[in-house]
Backbone as numpy.savetxt, mean C-alpha at the origin, in Angstrom:
# Nx Ny Nz CAx CAy CAz Cx Cy Cz
-70.71 77.44 2.82 -70.90 76.57 4.06 -70.51 74.79 3.45
-71.08 74.83 2.37 -70.84 73.49 1.82 -69.29 73.65 1.06
-69.10 74.52 0.36 -67.43 74.81 0.07 -66.50 74.47 1.16
-66.61 74.98 2.45 -65.77 75.22 3.39 -65.78 73.26 3.99
-67.05 72.77 4.14 -66.74 71.45 4.56 -66.00 70.66 3.56
-66.54 70.81 2.31 -65.47 70.30 1.13 -63.98 70.03 1.27
-63.74 71.62 1.65 -62.21 71.56 1.69 -61.90 70.95 3.10
-62.65 70.93 4.52 -62.15 70.04 5.30 -61.78 68.62 5.31
-62.92 68.12 4.56 -62.99 66.58 4.21 -61.91 66.29 2.94
-61.09 67.09 2.22 -60.02 66.92 1.72 -58.74 67.02 2.34
-58.62 67.50 3.33 -57.85 67.85 4.31 -57.48 66.50 5.17
-58.42 66.03 5.40 -58.72 65.06 6.54 -57.88 63.70 5.69
-58.02 63.49 4.38 -57.65 62.45 3.63 -56.16 62.18 3.79
-55.46 61.10 3.84 -54.20 60.36 3.95 -53.38 61.20 2.38
-52.18 61.60 3.11 -50.94 62.09 2.14 -49.52 60.92 1.81
-49.78 60.56 0.83 -48.50 59.52 0.62 -47.54 60.15 -0.09
-46.45 60.63 0.63 -45.10 61.29 -0.44 -44.50 60.20 -0.59
-43.53 60.36 -1.54 -42.31 59.19 -2.03 -41.28 59.04 -1.15
-41.40 57.89 -0.67 -40.47 57.14 -0.01 -38.82 58.18 -0.09
-38.37 57.96 1.35 -36.84 58.93 1.50 -35.87 57.60 1.22
-35.10 57.82 0.17 -34.17 56.40 -0.18 -32.98 57.56 0.55
-32.07 55.84 1.13 -30.96 56.69 1.72 -29.62 56.70 0.73
-28.72 57.94 1.62 -27.85 58.15 0.29 -26.75 57.20 -0.49
-26.85 56.89 -1.56 -26.27 56.05 -2.45 -24.65 56.43 -2.46
-23.86 55.11 -2.26 -22.43 55.08 -1.78 -21.72 55.12 -3.50
-20.91 55.89 -3.72 -19.95 55.63 -4.87 -19.93 54.19 -4.98
-19.85 53.97 -6.21 -19.37 51.89 -6.01 -17.72 52.34 -5.88
-17.07 53.10 -6.42 -15.32 53.16 -6.21 -14.82 52.99 -4.61
-16.53 53.84 -3.97 -15.69 53.85 -2.20 -15.92 52.62 -1.65
-17.39 51.92 -1.98 -17.53 50.75 -1.34 -16.52 49.73 -1.40
-15.63 49.46 -2.97 -14.69 48.60 -3.11 -13.36 49.06 -2.39
-13.07 50.48 -2.34 -12.32 50.86 -1.56 -12.24 50.41 0.10
-13.46 50.05 0.51 -13.98 49.66 1.85 -13.52 48.24 1.80
-14.04 47.53 0.96 -14.03 45.81 1.04 -12.27 45.52 0.74
-11.80 46.34 -0.09 -9.83 45.94 -0.03 -9.60 46.23 1.60
-10.13 47.29 1.71 -9.39 47.75 3.01 -9.43 46.97 4.65
-10.54 46.35 4.39 -11.06 45.68 5.62 -10.32 44.15 5.74
-9.31 43.98 6.91 -8.76 42.98 6.44 -9.37 41.61 7.10
-10.64 41.75 7.45 -11.56 40.60 7.79 -11.94 40.45 6.44
-12.40 40.67 5.34 -12.67 40.52 4.38 -11.78 40.11 3.40
-10.48 40.58 3.65 -9.49 39.66 2.92 -8.68 38.48 3.20
-9.34 38.07 4.26 -8.95 37.05 4.83 -9.62 35.58 4.39
-10.91 36.44 4.16 -11.95 35.70 3.96 -12.02 35.13 2.38
-11.74 36.06 1.92 -11.46 35.77 0.39 -10.24 35.02 0.23
-9.39 35.32 0.97 -7.92 34.15 0.77 -8.05 33.06 1.04
-8.67 32.74 2.01 -9.20 31.30 2.55 -10.10 30.49 1.60
-10.83 31.48 0.84 -12.01 30.85 0.05 -11.14 30.40 -1.31
-10.29 31.47 -1.54 -9.59 30.91 -2.65 -8.29 29.58 -2.78
-7.85 29.97 -1.41 -6.84 28.44 -0.99 -7.81 27.46 -1.01
-9.05 27.27 -0.34 -10.02 26.28 -0.41 -10.03 25.41 -1.69
-10.39 26.22 -2.81 -10.58 26.10 -3.89 -9.78 25.28 -4.49
-8.30 25.88 -4.29 -7.15 25.65 -4.59 -7.04 24.03 -4.40
-6.86 23.89 -3.10 -6.80 22.92 -2.32 -7.71 21.72 -3.01
-9.00 21.76 -3.13 -10.03 21.08 -3.54 -9.42 20.81 -4.89
-9.38 21.86 -5.97 -8.31 21.19 -7.00 -7.51 20.54 -6.90
-6.43 20.82 -6.52 -5.22 19.88 -6.15 -5.55 18.17 -6.00
-6.54 18.05 -4.94 -6.73 17.03 -4.46 -7.55 16.43 -5.70
-8.61 16.66 -5.99 -9.26 16.00 -7.30 -8.11 15.36 -8.18
-7.14 16.53 -8.82 -6.39 15.88 -10.06 -5.32 15.00 -9.55
-4.67 15.34 -8.48 -3.99 14.16 -7.55 -4.59 12.89 -7.82
-5.95 13.13 -6.88 -6.99 11.30 -7.22 -7.15 10.94 -8.33
-7.47 11.65 -9.26 -7.46 11.32 -10.84 -6.17 10.47 -11.47
-5.18 11.46 -11.24 -4.14 10.80 -11.84 -3.75 9.43 -10.83
-3.79 9.42 -9.76 -3.06 7.98 -9.22 -4.46 7.08 -9.27
-5.30 7.40 -9.90 -6.47 6.48 -10.03 -6.22 5.86 -11.96
-5.50 6.93 -12.67 -4.92 6.56 -13.55 -3.76 5.23 -13.66
-3.13 5.64 -12.90 -2.00 5.31 -12.65 -2.00 3.93 -11.28
-2.58 3.27 -11.07 -2.75 2.65 -10.03 -1.34 1.51 -10.12
-1.22 1.37 -8.79 0.35 0.75 -9.06 -0.30 -0.93 -8.99
0.71 -1.41 -9.85 0.38 -3.11 -9.60 0.75 -3.94 -9.04
0.43 -5.02 -8.19 1.04 -5.91 -7.40 2.08 -6.32 -8.02
3.27 -6.51 -6.97 4.69 -7.00 -7.31 4.49 -8.69 -7.57
5.12 -9.31 -8.49 5.24 -10.83 -8.99 6.62 -11.29 -8.46
6.44 -12.26 -7.85 7.14 -13.23 -7.22 7.46 -14.72 -7.64
8.54 -15.40 -7.97 8.68 -16.96 -8.50 10.12 -16.99 -7.44
9.61 -18.51 -7.36 10.47 -19.23 -6.92 11.63 -20.16 -8.13
12.52 -19.40 -8.61 13.49 -19.80 -9.42 14.04 -21.34 -9.46
14.66 -21.60 -7.97 15.46 -22.57 -7.79 14.99 -22.86 -6.41
15.41 -24.01 -5.85 15.62 -24.51 -4.72 16.31 -25.67 -4.36
17.06 -25.75 -3.42 18.07 -27.14 -3.23 18.10 -27.37 -1.67
17.49 -28.39 -1.14 18.02 -29.40 -0.25 19.45 -30.14 -0.09
19.92 -29.98 0.62 21.17 -30.39 1.17 21.40 -31.43 2.29
20.17 -31.11 2.95 20.06 -31.66 4.28 18.74 -31.49 4.71
17.74 -32.54 4.82 16.49 -32.29 5.96 15.93 -33.61 6.23
16.53 -33.82 7.63 16.16 -35.01 7.92 15.67 -34.98 9.66
15.34 -36.20 10.13 15.15 -35.87 11.55 15.33 -36.66 12.48
15.54 -36.20 13.41 16.06 -37.31 14.23 15.63 -36.68 15.94
15.90 -37.94 16.87 15.55 -37.49 17.93 16.40 -37.27 19.11
15.82 -35.91 19.96 16.92 -35.43 21.17 15.79 -35.94 22.34
16.41 -36.95 22.80 15.52 -36.85 24.05 13.99 -37.29 23.77
13.23 -36.46 24.31 11.82 -36.82 24.05 11.21 -35.55 23.16
12.04 -34.65 22.43 12.16 -33.92 20.97 12.47 -34.54 19.97
11.61 -34.16 18.84 12.29 -34.72 17.53 12.89 -33.17 16.95
13.80 -33.01 16.69 15.07 -31.88 16.02 14.90 -32.63 14.61
14.22 -31.51 13.83 14.79 -30.98 12.33 16.11 -30.17 11.83
16.87 -31.33 11.12 18.48 -30.39 10.39 18.12 -30.16 9.30
18.51 -28.90 9.09 18.13 -28.77 7.53 19.08 -27.82 6.89
19.20 -27.52 5.80 20.18 -26.61 4.69 19.48 -26.58 3.06
18.76 -25.46 3.31 17.74 -25.35 2.26 18.34 -24.14 1.74
18.26 -23.32 0.57 18.89 -22.24 -0.38 17.75 -22.11 -1.33
17.01 -21.43 -1.29 16.44 -20.76 -2.81 16.62 -19.52 -3.44
15.97 -19.54 -4.60 16.65 -18.27 -5.55 14.72 -17.64 -5.52
14.31 -16.57 -5.50 13.31 -15.48 -5.49 13.41 -14.76 -6.00
12.87 -14.31 -7.21 13.09 -13.17 -8.49 11.71 -12.63 -7.99
11.84 -11.19 -7.85 10.72 -10.23 -7.30 10.63 -9.12 -8.60
9.59 -9.26 -9.20 9.24 -8.16 -10.00 8.27 -7.28 -10.00
9.13 -6.13 -10.16 8.06 -4.77 -10.25 7.55 -4.39 -11.52
6.42 -4.76 -11.96 5.96 -4.14 -12.92 5.70 -3.01 -13.54
5.66 -1.83 -12.15 5.22 -0.74 -12.80 6.00 0.30 -13.32
5.56 0.84 -13.86 6.39 2.10 -14.66 6.62 3.33 -14.08
6.11 3.79 -13.43 6.00 5.34 -12.87 6.25 4.65 -11.42
6.23 3.68 -10.56 6.75 3.71 -9.06 8.04 3.01 -8.96
8.97 3.59 -7.87 10.05 2.81 -7.64 9.66 1.54 -6.33
10.43 0.75 -6.00 9.35 0.11 -4.49 10.88 0.34 -3.54
10.52 0.74 -2.59 11.47 1.13 -1.31 11.02 -0.14 -0.44
12.25 -0.85 -0.06 11.93 -2.11 0.56 12.44 -1.48 2.12
11.28 -1.33 3.21 12.09 -0.75 4.70 12.11 -1.93 5.38
11.39 -3.09 4.73 11.67 -4.52 5.38 11.52 -5.70 4.50
12.32 -6.45 4.93 12.51 -7.58 3.88 12.84 -8.94 4.51
12.07 -9.90 4.84 12.51 -11.03 5.70 11.79 -12.08 5.20
12.81 -13.39 5.00 12.21 -14.44 4.44 11.93 -15.47 5.55
10.95 -16.25 5.82 10.10 -17.49 6.70 10.40 -18.30 5.83
10.82 -19.48 6.29 10.79 -21.06 5.70 10.07 -21.81 6.76
8.89 -22.28 6.31 8.18 -23.29 7.04 7.90 -24.67 6.37
7.19 -25.32 7.50 7.13 -26.89 7.34 6.04 -27.55 8.12
5.11 -28.05 7.42 3.66 -28.04 8.04 3.16 -27.26 8.98
3.50 -25.92 8.59 2.60 -24.91 9.63 3.64 -24.07 10.34
4.82 -25.40 10.46 5.78 -24.58 11.70 7.22 -23.69 10.97
7.59 -22.73 11.44 8.82 -22.26 11.14 9.73 -22.90 11.74
11.13 -22.66 10.70 12.15 -23.23 11.18 13.29 -22.60 10.94
13.41 -21.64 9.75 14.10 -20.70 9.76 13.79 -19.52 9.46
14.63 -18.27 9.38 14.48 -17.10 8.93 15.28 -16.35 8.66
15.32 -15.30 8.00 16.74 -14.42 7.50 16.36 -13.15 6.80
16.91 -12.14 7.46 16.25 -10.96 7.62 17.41 -10.15 6.39
16.99 -9.26 5.32 17.62 -8.72 4.26 17.63 -6.94 4.72
18.95 -6.45 4.37 18.84 -5.19 4.76 18.07 -4.45 3.39
17.89 -2.93 4.02 16.77 -2.19 3.31 17.30 -1.80 1.67
16.64 -1.80 0.59 16.83 -1.72 -0.97 15.99 -1.00 -1.39
16.64 -0.59 -2.49 15.34 -0.18 -3.65 15.37 -0.70 -4.82
14.06 -0.90 -5.27 14.13 -1.51 -6.61 13.61 -0.81 -7.82
14.38 -0.60 -8.93 13.93 0.65 -9.69 12.50 0.22 -10.46
11.88 1.01 -11.49 10.47 0.39 -12.04 10.81 -0.42 -13.13
9.89 -0.75 -13.09 10.01 -2.14 -14.36 11.34 -2.92 -14.25
11.48 -3.77 -12.91 13.24 -4.05 -12.83 12.64 -5.46 -12.13
13.55 -6.39 -12.10 13.57 -7.76 -11.58 14.91 -7.73 -10.85
14.76 -8.32 -9.40 15.88 -8.52 -8.66 15.50 -10.05 -7.94
16.35 -10.37 -7.61 16.60 -11.85 -7.20 17.46 -12.28 -5.85
16.66 -12.76 -4.42 17.08 -12.74 -3.53 17.23 -14.43 -3.36
18.55 -14.45 -2.34 18.82 -15.90 -2.20 18.91 -16.23 -0.72
17.66 -16.31 -0.02 17.60 -16.73 1.34 18.37 -18.24 1.68
19.18 -18.08 2.22 19.77 -19.39 2.68 19.44 -20.51 4.38
18.90 -21.04 4.27 18.17 -21.61 5.82 19.09 -22.90 5.90
19.61 -22.78 7.30 20.52 -23.63 7.47 20.51 -23.90 9.36
20.28 -25.00 9.72 20.55 -25.00 11.06 19.49 -26.30 11.86
19.19 -26.35 12.88 18.10 -27.15 13.75 17.61 -26.74 14.68
16.34 -27.62 14.62 15.00 -26.74 15.47 14.32 -27.77 15.98
13.52 -27.85 16.84 12.45 -28.52 17.49 11.00 -28.78 16.29
10.82 -29.67 16.03 9.61 -30.09 15.10 8.63 -30.51 15.89
7.47 -29.85 15.96 6.48 -30.50 16.98 5.38 -31.62 16.16
5.04 -31.10 15.00 3.85 -32.04 14.23 5.07 -32.54 12.90
5.39 -33.80 13.15 6.08 -34.07 11.88 5.53 -35.60 11.49
3.95 -35.44 11.32 3.01 -36.60 10.83 3.56 -36.14 9.13
3.76 -35.46 8.54 3.90 -35.20 6.99 5.05 -35.62 6.70
5.99 -35.90 7.53 7.37 -36.22 7.25 7.47 -37.26 6.61
7.10 -38.69 7.07 7.34 -39.84 6.46 6.47 -39.74 5.35
5.35 -39.42 5.28 5.06 -39.43 3.82 5.63 -38.46 2.81
6.40 -37.87 3.19 6.98 -36.61 2.12 8.36 -37.88 1.75
8.75 -38.19 2.71 9.95 -38.81 2.51 9.94 -40.12 1.59
8.81 -40.70 1.49 8.40 -41.42 0.83 8.00 -41.19 -0.59
7.68 -40.02 -0.92 7.09 -39.45 -2.18 8.80 -38.80 -2.36
9.22 -38.56 -1.96 10.66 -38.00 -2.78 10.77 -36.75 -2.35
9.92 -36.02 -2.08 9.50 -34.40 -2.09 9.27 -34.05 -1.23
9.56 -32.65 -0.64 8.78 -32.26 0.53 8.36 -30.84 0.34
7.10 -30.66 0.89 6.36 -29.73 1.19 6.76 -28.30 1.48
7.23 -27.48 1.69 7.78 -26.59 2.02 6.26 -25.26 1.50
6.65 -24.16 2.58 6.36 -22.79 2.03 7.32 -21.61 2.86
7.81 -20.78 1.66 8.62 -20.08 2.24 7.38 -18.55 1.81
7.71 -17.68 2.89 7.21 -16.56 3.09 7.81 -15.22 3.30
7.51 -14.33 2.25 8.27 -13.14 2.22 7.58 -11.88 3.24
7.87 -11.52 3.98 7.16 -10.62 5.20 8.13 -9.06 4.51
6.93 -8.36 3.92 7.85 -6.81 3.21 6.72 -6.06 3.77
7.72 -4.48 3.96 7.34 -3.18 4.57 7.56 -2.23 3.30
6.76 -2.02 2.51 7.40 -1.58 1.33 6.67 0.19 0.94
7.54 1.12 0.38 6.62 2.23 0.15 7.07 2.21 -1.50
6.04 3.07 -2.40 6.19 3.60 -3.30 6.60 4.99 -3.88
7.78 4.72 -4.73 8.43 5.91 -5.00 7.90 6.64 -6.37
7.45 7.87 -6.35 7.20 8.73 -7.93 7.86 10.02 -7.75
9.05 10.05 -8.78 9.90 11.22 -8.66 10.06 11.50 -6.85
9.91 12.07 -6.43 10.08 12.70 -5.31 9.42 12.25 -4.29
8.33 11.83 -4.01 7.06 11.70 -3.43 7.18 10.14 -2.97
6.85 9.79 -1.89 6.63 8.53 -1.22 5.42 8.21 -1.27
4.82 7.27 -1.07 3.32 6.55 -1.06 3.49 6.35 0.49
2.39 6.04 1.18 2.33 5.67 2.16 3.04 4.00 2.16
2.69 3.63 3.51 3.66 2.33 3.68 2.88 1.22 3.38
2.99 -0.05 2.55 2.32 -0.90 2.19 3.10 -1.89 2.98
2.00 -3.81 3.25 2.66 -4.66 4.09 2.20 -5.98 3.38
2.73 -5.92 2.05 2.40 -7.37 1.32 2.90 -8.29 1.68
2.41 -9.54 1.72 2.81 -10.58 1.84 3.06 -11.66 0.66
4.08 -12.21 0.57 4.35 -13.24 -0.11 4.51 -14.96 0.25
3.82 -15.55 -0.47 3.52 -17.09 -0.27 3.85 -17.95 -1.08
5.33 -18.66 -0.82 5.66 -19.32 -1.93 5.39 -21.16 -1.42
4.46 -21.73 -2.33 4.28 -22.91 -1.49 5.36 -24.28 -2.61
6.43 -24.67 -2.29 7.01 -25.21 -3.48 7.31 -27.14 -2.98
7.95 -27.50 -3.92 8.43 -29.39 -3.85 9.47 -29.36 -3.90
10.01 -29.77 -3.05 11.90 -29.84 -2.92 12.34 -30.93 -3.16
13.17 -31.69 -3.89 13.65 -32.56 -4.03 14.25 -33.23 -2.54
13.75 -34.25 -2.27 14.81 -35.39 -1.06 16.27 -35.52 -1.75
16.95 -34.48 -0.95 18.48 -34.67 -1.55 19.27 -36.63 -1.32
18.16 -37.43 -0.53 19.10 -38.75 -0.23 17.82 -39.25 -1.27
16.82 -39.01 -2.06 16.10 -39.56 -2.75 16.91 -39.44 -4.26
17.69 -40.27 -5.28 18.09 -40.07 -6.17 16.87 -39.98 -7.66
16.08 -40.67 -7.53 14.90 -40.30 -8.43 14.47 -38.97 -8.58
14.22 -38.69 -7.58 13.39 -37.29 -6.83 14.32 -36.03 -7.39
15.68 -36.28 -6.95 17.17 -35.35 -7.30 17.23 -35.18 -9.04
16.92 -36.40 -9.60 16.99 -36.69 -10.94 15.65 -35.79 -11.71
14.57 -35.77 -11.16 13.38 -35.13 -11.64 13.80 -33.10 -11.66
14.56 -33.05 -10.28 14.76 -31.91 -9.74 13.70 -31.08 -9.84
13.73 -29.90 -9.35 12.99 -28.84 -8.96 12.11 -27.72 -10.01
10.72 -27.86 -9.69 10.38 -27.05 -11.08 9.74 -25.66 -10.75
9.95 -24.47 -11.23 10.09 -22.80 -10.86 8.26 -23.03 -10.05
8.27 -22.02 -9.44 7.09 -21.91 -8.81 6.38 -20.34 -8.57
5.50 -19.92 -9.10 4.90 -18.83 -8.93 4.31 -18.80 -7.41
4.44 -17.45 -7.10 4.15 -17.23 -5.51 2.90 -16.43 -5.61
2.21 -16.42 -4.27 1.06 -15.75 -4.61 1.57 -14.47 -3.60
0.93 -12.97 -4.17 1.34 -12.14 -3.80 0.39 -11.10 -3.34
0.38 -10.31 -2.31 -0.80 -9.81 -1.63 -0.66 -8.08 -2.57
-1.78 -7.50 -3.01 -1.83 -6.13 -3.56 -1.52 -5.47 -2.95
-1.26 -4.19 -3.44 -1.29 -2.75 -2.63 -2.36 -2.24 -2.14
-3.51 -2.88 -2.73 -4.50 -2.05 -2.36 -5.78 -2.61 -1.58
């Protein structure tokens, strides 16, 4: 009886068998299934393309930072007034003028040419515009200098003539010649975004009716040019 009870107790104990593992697929079969799956191929191609685009962008950024474009340089080498007088026309004061300036623009960049999409010159006196000249589109090569010669002539209404008498006594007229530019930088076959730098040239031009001032002549003046960045 004791032996029978011992056997029954032994049968009541739990029995743990080894776990049943799923069948292992051969490595070559899994590889063939991944290659044949279009979705997996698209994902891998997109991942590779993303990595390539990021790498190209980083390289382009580094190259751009290494060769940052330098601002243009501009000088007024010569300026001549053959007429600059003020007369009354009824209740308005008319400014009669004939001004010619020579402005040299220097491109100091060795890697970028400059494409001028817009190039216009404006003449101002006392903050008032009295002359305007528009130039055709042009291209300036790397590390080169080009000279433009805007000529302003005609007459127009001058509202604020308070500085005219003072400048007339001094023998020099303080004028402002501004260049409004729209340019692109060209590196081989690639054009940059469009920049709109302004050029400000503040010049003192001898009064043509003042012999002493004319004898002193005009002094070449450097202009202020906005940076590209």
